[in-house]
C-alpha positions as CSV (number, residue, x, y, z in Angstrom):
1,M,141.7,119.9,191.8
2,M,138.1,119.0,192.2
3,A,137.3,117.1,195.4
4,A,136.0,113.5,195.3
5,K,132.3,112.9,195.2
6,T,130.6,112.4,198.7
7,S,127.1,111.3,197.7
8,I,125.9,108.2,199.3
9,D,122.7,107.9,196.8
10,E,125.3,108.2,193.8
11,F,127.6,105.6,195.3
12,K,124.4,103.3,195.6
13,N,123.6,103.5,192.3
14,L,127.1,102.8,191.2
15,L,127.2,99.6,193.7
16,N,124.0,98.4,192.2
17,S,125.4,98.3,188.6
18,S,128.8,97.0,189.6
19,N,130.1,93.6,189.1
20,R,133.8,93.2,190.2
21,I,134.5,94.6,193.5
22,L,138.0,94.7,195.4
23,A,138.2,95.8,199.0
24,L,141.4,96.7,201.1
25,C,140.7,97.0,204.8
26,G,142.9,98.0,207.8
27,A,142.8,98.8,211.4
28,G,140.1,101.4,211.0
29,L,137.5,98.8,210.2
30,S,137.9,97.1,213.7
31,A,138.0,100.5,215.5
32,A,134.5,100.5,216.5
33,S,135.0,96.8,218.2
34,G,137.4,98.6,220.7
35,L,140.5,97.1,219.7
36,P,143.5,99.4,220.1
37,T,145.8,99.9,217.3
38,F,149.1,97.9,216.8
39,R,151.1,100.3,218.9
40,G,148.5,100.7,221.5
41,A,148.2,103.6,223.8
42,G,151.2,105.8,224.1
43,G,153.0,103.8,221.6
44,L,154.4,101.3,223.8
45,W,153.8,97.9,225.3
46,R,155.5,97.5,228.7
47,N,158.1,100.1,227.5
48,Y,158.7,98.1,224.3
49,D,157.9,99.3,220.9
50,P,155.7,96.5,219.6
51,T,157.4,96.5,216.3
52,S,160.7,95.3,218.0
53,L,158.5,92.4,219.3
54,A,157.1,91.3,216.0
55,T,160.2,89.8,214.5
56,P,161.9,86.4,214.2
57,K,164.9,87.5,215.9
58,A,162.8,88.9,218.9
59,F,161.2,85.5,219.2
60,Q,164.6,83.6,218.9
61,R,165.9,86.1,221.7
62,D,162.9,85.8,224.1
63,P,159.9,83.6,223.0
64,V,158.2,83.8,226.5
65,L,158.2,87.7,226.3
66,V,156.7,87.8,222.5
67,W,154.3,85.1,223.4
68,F,152.9,87.2,226.4
69,F,152.6,90.0,224.1
70,Y,150.5,88.0,221.6
71,A,148.5,86.2,224.1
72,W,147.4,89.5,225.2
73,R,146.6,90.7,221.7
74,R,144.8,87.3,221.2
75,H,142.7,87.9,224.3
76,L,141.5,91.4,223.3
77,A,140.5,90.0,219.9
78,L,138.6,87.2,221.3
79,K,136.8,89.6,223.7
80,A,135.8,91.9,220.9
81,K,132.9,91.6,218.7
82,P,132.7,92.1,214.9
83,N,131.0,95.5,214.3
84,R,128.4,96.5,211.8
85,G,131.2,97.3,209.4
86,H,132.5,93.8,209.4
87,Y,128.9,92.4,209.0
88,A,128.1,95.1,206.0
89,L,131.2,93.8,204.1
90,A,130.4,90.1,204.7
91,E,126.7,90.5,203.4
92,L,128.0,92.5,200.4
93,A,130.5,89.4,199.7
94,K,127.4,87.1,199.9
95,K,125.6,89.1,197.5
96,K,128.1,90.1,194.9
97,D,129.6,87.1,193.2
98,N,132.7,88.8,192.0
99,F,133.9,90.3,195.4
100,L,137.3,89.9,196.9
101,C,138.3,91.5,200.3
102,L,141.9,91.8,201.3
103,T,142.2,92.6,205.0
104,Q,145.5,93.8,206.9
105,N,143.9,92.8,209.9
106,V,144.9,90.0,212.1
107,D,142.1,90.0,214.7
108,G,139.7,87.4,213.1
109,L,136.8,89.7,213.3
110,S,135.9,89.3,209.4
111,P,135.7,85.7,209.6
112,R,133.6,85.6,212.6
113,A,131.3,88.1,211.1
114,G,130.6,85.3,208.5
115,H,132.7,86.7,205.7
116,P,132.9,83.9,203.1
117,E,136.3,82.3,203.3
118,S,136.6,82.2,199.3
119,K,136.2,85.9,199.3
120,L,138.5,86.8,202.0
121,R,142.2,86.9,202.3
122,L,144.2,87.4,205.4
123,L,147.2,89.3,204.0
124,H,148.9,89.6,207.3
125,G,147.9,86.2,208.8
126,S,145.8,85.7,212.0
127,L,146.3,86.0,215.8
128,L,144.1,82.8,216.1
129,D,146.5,80.6,214.1
130,N,149.6,79.0,215.5
131,K,152.4,77.7,213.3
132,C,155.9,75.9,213.7
133,F,158.7,78.3,214.1
134,N,160.9,75.7,212.7
135,E,158.7,75.8,209.4
136,C,157.8,72.1,209.5
137,G,154.5,72.9,207.9
138,Y,152.4,72.6,210.8
139,I,149.5,75.2,211.3
140,D,146.9,75.0,213.9
141,R,144.1,77.3,212.5
142,N,141.4,79.4,214.2
143,N,142.5,78.3,217.7
144,L,140.0,80.0,220.1
145,S,141.6,78.9,223.4
146,D,142.2,81.7,225.7
147,P,144.6,81.5,227.3
148,V,146.4,79.6,224.5
149,C,148.0,77.5,227.0
150,P,147.9,77.6,231.0
151,A,151.5,79.2,231.2
152,L,150.0,82.3,229.4
153,A,147.1,82.8,231.6
154,P,148.2,86.2,233.1
155,A,147.7,87.8,229.4
156,A,144.0,86.5,229.6
157,E,143.0,88.3,232.7
158,D,140.7,91.2,233.2
159,Y,140.8,93.9,235.6
160,P,138.4,96.8,236.5
161,S,139.2,99.8,233.9
162,H,140.6,101.8,236.7
163,Q,143.3,99.1,237.5
164,T,146.0,98.0,235.1
165,L,146.5,94.7,234.1
166,P,149.9,93.6,235.8
167,L,151.3,92.2,232.5
168,L,150.9,95.7,231.1
169,D,152.7,97.6,233.8
170,P,156.5,98.0,233.0
171,N,157.1,98.0,236.9
172,V,155.8,94.5,237.4
173,P,158.2,92.0,236.2
174,V,156.9,89.6,233.4
175,P,155.7,86.3,235.1
176,S,158.3,83.8,235.3
177,V,157.6,81.3,232.6
178,K,159.8,78.5,231.2
179,T,160.3,78.0,227.5
180,E,159.3,74.3,227.7
181,D,155.8,75.6,229.2
182,I,154.8,77.6,226.2
183,P,153.2,76.0,223.0
184,H,155.2,73.4,221.1
185,C,154.6,72.0,217.7
186,P,153.0,68.5,218.1
187,N,154.1,67.6,214.6
188,C,158.1,68.0,214.5
189,K,158.3,67.8,218.4
190,T,161.2,70.0,218.1
191,G,160.2,73.5,217.3
192,L,158.2,76.2,219.3
193,L,154.9,77.2,218.0
194,R,154.5,81.0,217.0
195,P,151.7,83.3,216.3
196,G,150.5,82.9,212.7
197,V,151.0,86.4,211.8
198,V,153.4,88.0,209.4
199,W,156.2,89.6,211.3
200,F,158.4,92.3,210.1
201,T,161.4,91.2,207.7
202,E,159.1,88.3,206.6
203,S,157.3,88.0,203.2
204,L,153.5,87.8,202.7
205,D,152.2,84.2,201.5
206,G,153.6,84.1,197.9
207,E,150.7,81.7,196.6
208,M,148.2,83.9,198.1
209,L,149.6,87.0,196.4
210,S,149.5,85.2,193.2
211,E,145.8,84.2,193.6
212,V,145.0,87.9,194.4
213,N,147.2,89.1,191.2
214,D,145.4,86.7,189.1
215,W,141.9,87.7,190.3
216,V,142.9,91.5,189.8
217,D,144.3,90.7,186.2
218,Q,141.3,88.6,185.0
219,E,139.2,91.8,183.7
220,R,137.9,95.1,184.6
221,I,137.3,96.1,188.2
222,D,134.4,98.3,188.8
223,I,135.1,99.5,192.5
224,M,138.0,99.4,194.6
225,L,136.8,100.0,198.3
226,V,139.6,101.3,200.7
227,V,138.2,101.0,204.3
228,G,140.2,102.1,207.6
229,T,143.6,102.1,206.1
230,A,146.1,104.8,204.5
231,A,147.1,102.0,202.3
232,S,150.6,103.1,202.5
233,V,152.3,99.8,203.1
234,Y,153.2,97.6,200.1
235,P,152.1,95.2,198.6
236,A,148.8,96.1,199.9
237,A,149.0,99.9,198.9
238,G,149.7,98.6,195.3
239,Y,146.2,97.2,194.9
240,T,144.6,100.7,194.7
241,F,146.8,101.5,191.7
242,K,146.3,98.2,190.2
243,A,142.8,98.4,190.5
244,R,142.5,101.9,189.1
245,D,144.5,100.6,186.1
246,K,141.8,97.9,185.6
247,G,139.2,100.8,185.6
248,A,138.0,101.0,189.0
249,I,136.4,103.9,190.8
250,V,138.3,104.2,194.1
251,V,136.0,104.5,197.1
252,V,137.8,105.6,200.4
253,V,136.0,105.2,203.9
254,N,138.1,106.8,206.7
255,P,137.9,109.3,209.6
256,D,141.0,111.1,208.5
257,A,140.5,113.8,206.0
258,D,143.9,113.2,204.6
259,S,142.8,109.7,203.3
260,S,141.2,111.6,200.3
261,R,144.6,112.8,199.0
262,G,145.1,111.4,195.5
263,L,141.4,110.7,194.7
264,T,140.1,112.1,191.6
265,P,136.5,113.8,190.8
266,R,135.3,110.2,189.7
267,D,136.2,108.7,192.8
268,F,134.2,108.8,196.3
269,F,135.4,109.8,199.7
270,F,133.3,109.1,203.0
271,Q,134.8,110.5,206.2
272,G,133.8,108.7,209.4
273,D,133.4,105.4,211.1
274,A,133.3,102.2,208.8
275,S,130.8,100.7,211.2
276,E,128.3,103.6,210.6
277,I,129.2,104.4,206.9
278,L,129.4,101.0,205.4
279,P,125.8,99.6,206.3
280,Q,124.5,103.0,204.8
281,L,126.5,102.6,201.6
282,F,125.6,99.0,200.9
283,E,121.9,99.4,202.0
284,G,120.6,99.1,198.3
285,V,122.3,95.7,197.9
286,I,122.2,94.1,201.3
287,G,119.2,95.8,202.9
288,K,118.8,97.7,206.2
289,M,121.0,96.7,209.1
290,D,120.0,97.1,212.8
291,E,122.5,98.1,215.4
292,Y,123.7,94.7,216.1
293,G,124.7,94.0,212.4
294,N,121.4,91.8,211.7
295,I,119.9,92.4,208.2
296,L,116.1,93.5,208.9
């Protein structure tokens, strides 16, 4: 089978003439911002598989432990800065009227890069949102407090790179914190607040998915951008196939060469860091970008 195209100039011509564009982004988009992958170095967090902490049952069993894990992730996300890839996508969204970006990332970097809210869907929620575990409907959106409450301050500490944060050392006990001292719902007064992310065993927001499906079904899609994700987890993975069925040319940006599998000769594959490649790909529409993400 012939390989996908790799010409930046050819893609620029395609982008200039394209109308409807769908993008799907994953952890690779935020890699240049210095954020670790979900599993972290070595695949463990304090000898826990992080996926074992990302469930409603884990929160019921030990809400303090789960909150410490997410408070640490919040701290890293708030310390991080959007990279040129985030800014390039945000600028493209501003330039193209019929553009929709679906992100699997929960780090809040795309909104902080100025990506128009109407053209961004947070498939897996946000670390910066807190919502009632009792599902009373209360949501505290875009909470930038770090720590999220005084009791979780150990998760927001910084140590020199040669030292290990005590919270991350499995040989150091998790700080003793009472359940009454972690965030509680101010609305129903009875429930705990929890991170506003989609946990394992939970469904994605049905109303949001309906909106996305309606957008996809409206008319032809010209380009399907797949950035920094293997697109292997459903329902997100299904959008590549749906877009192709609507006529889209699939464009993959990923450092992993295996990500080109399944692409056809009409598609594009750009191997490398999204923060370096996206500004080049979009230059004909958004203009030249400096090293800080500013348009020159």
